[in-house]
N, C-alpha and C positions, 0 to 999 in steps of 0.2 A: 504494500500500500504506500503510495507516494505521500510523504508528509506535506501538510499544508503550511505555507509560509505564515510566520507569526504576524499578527496585526499590531502595528505600532499603537500603543495606548494614546499617544498624542494625536494621531489621526482620528481615532474614535472620539476623543474629547472635542476635537475641532468640528467633526461632523455633527455632534450634538449641539455645539454652539451655533453652527450654521442653521440647523433646523429650528432652534429656538428663536434666533434673530429673525429668520424668515417668517415665522408665525407672527412675531410681534409687528413686523413691518409690512406684512402682506397687504393689508387694506390700502396703505399709503402708496405702495408700489403700483398696485392695480389702478388706483385713482390717477396717479401721475401718468401712467402709460396710456390709459384710456383717453386722456386729454389729447394725446397725439394721434392714436390710431382710430379713435371713435368707435371702438368695438370691444366690449368687455371680454368676449371670448378670446380674441387675439391678444388682448392685454394680459389675460391670465397665462396664456401660453408663453408670452415673452417674460413674464415674471418667473415662470418655472425654468426658463432658459437661464435666467440670472442665478437661480438657485443652483443649477447644475454647474455653472461657471464658478460659483463660490466653493462648491464641493471639490472642484478640480484644483482651484488656485490657493485657497486659504491654508490647506495642510502644508504646502510648501512655502508659501509667502508669508504666512501668519495672518491672524485676524486683523483687518484694518482698524484704524483708530475710530472711525465712524462707520461701522458695518452697514447701518441702515442707508446711509448716503451712498455707499458703494453699490449696494443692491439696486437702489433707485437709479443711479447713473448708468449702470450696466444695462438694466432693462430699458431705460429711455433711449440709450444710444442704439440698441437693437431695434427699437420701435422706429427711430428716425431712419435707420438704414432700410427698414422694410418699406416705409412710406416713400423714401427716395427711389427705391427700385420700381415701385408701382406708379409713381407720379412722373409725368413727362412735361408738365408746364413749368416754365421758369418762375412764374409767380408763386406757385406752391412750393417750389424748391427754396425760394428766398424765405418764405414763412417758416418752413421746417428748419432752415439754417438758424433762424433766430431762436427757435425752440431748443435747438441743440446747444447753443451757447449757454443757455440757462440750465440745460439738463446735465452737462458734464461737470459743472462746478458744484461741489457739495455745499449745503447750507452752512453759513458761518456759525450758527448755533443749532444744536439738535432741537427739534420741536419738542415741546413739553408733552407729557403723557395725556393731558386733557385738551390739547390744541386740536382743532379741526379746521384744516385749511379749505380753501374753496373747492379744490379737486375732490377731496374726500366727501364734502357735502354733496357735490354733484353725483358722486357714486352712490350715496345713500338714496337720493331721489331716483336715480336710474334703476337701481335694484328693486325699488318699490313702485315702479311705474304702473299705472292702471291698465296698461295693455296686457299685463301678466295676471294670471290667476292668483288667488290668495296663497295657494300652496306653493306656486312657483316663486312668488315674492319672498316667502319665508325661507325657502331653500336657498335661493340666490343670495339673500341678505346674510344668512349664516355662513355661506361659503365665501363670499367676497369680503364682507365686513367683519365677520367673526373668525375667519381663517380656519373654520372647521372642515374636516374631510367629509366626503359623502357617507362614509361608515359612521362617523361620529354623529352626523345629523340624523341618520337612520335610527341609530340607537336612542337618540333623544326623543324621537317621535314614534318609536316602535313600528316602523314601516320597513319594508325590504330596501336594501341598499340600492338595488337596481331601479326602484321607483324614484328614489331621490336623485340618482344620476340622470334619469330621463327628464325629470322636472328641470334640473339645472341646464341640461343641453337644450331643451326646448325653449327655456326662458332666454338663453343667449341668442338662439336663432330668431326668436320673435323680436327681440330688441334690434337685431341687425336688419331683418327684413322689413320691419316697420320704420326703420330709420329714426329711432328714438334719439332725440338730442341729448347730449351729455351736458346738462345744464341744471341750474337751480331755478325752478319756476318763480315767476314774480306775480305781483298783484293778487287778485282774488284766487287765482289758481293755486297759489302757494298754500293757503290755508286749507283748501279742499284736498290737496295732495298730502298735507300733513295728517289730516284726519284719516286718509286712506292708507298712507304708507308708513313713514318712520314711527309715528306715535303708536300706531296699531300693532306694528311688529316688534316694538321694543321689548315687550315681555318675552317673546320667543327668542330674540337675540340674547337677552340677558340669561335666559334659562340655558341656552346652548353654550354660551361662552363661559358661564359659571362652572360647568363641569370641566371644560377644557382648562380653565385657569387653575382649578384644583390640582389637575394632573401635571400641569406645566410649571407650577409655582417654584419648585426647587430648581428646576432646570433654568428658569428665567433668572433667578437670583445668581446662579452660577455664571450664566452668560454675562450678566451685568458686571460681575466682579472681574471676569476674564477680559472683558472689553474696556475696563476702566470706567464703567458707569457707576453712579452712586448706588450703593446697595439698597435694594428695596426692602421694606419691612416685611416680616413674615406674615403669612395669612393669605 
């Protein structure tokens, strides 16, 4: 029997750090990339590409000082490259070039844990858009904003995993085919959308995320310490 090569414990620790940081930053990365590609499905794929890049590079290069900014910049740069390949008009190229100049530079200060920037708020309203069924809105919100996997969502609501996966896929397809704008609604429409979407689904989001946070609490504190972030209180 051929002996298996020993796994470097440092690589395992780095992989856990990558996974924890990715879960913490997932909604912000999705929101930032969706602003460029205007498609939450493609944005999620590009975010996953950034995760793969981190798993490949961080074990050898070390965890960046600002891992969230690294993931965001990597995903946004891939999004810009994708749009540039598809777009042929010079006007659009100039617009994407301006977006890229802001995407590459990491923020001067890490965003606070309670900060919600415009892109993240746009993602909230997109995931809770009325063109989607209530079940689809709940599943997509937990996936994109809660960072939960389809298996975790299925366990939380006692439904088959395949059912949740189908709801998420159909929701993304509906948003794309209906050309749903990635925006925060204004005027009277905003209050109507709040009653339909974010406020209504907040208990579902809290219930799903609460279970995930209990499981990831220790890993999150370890990641903060490893990355030089302030240690978070237990709980």
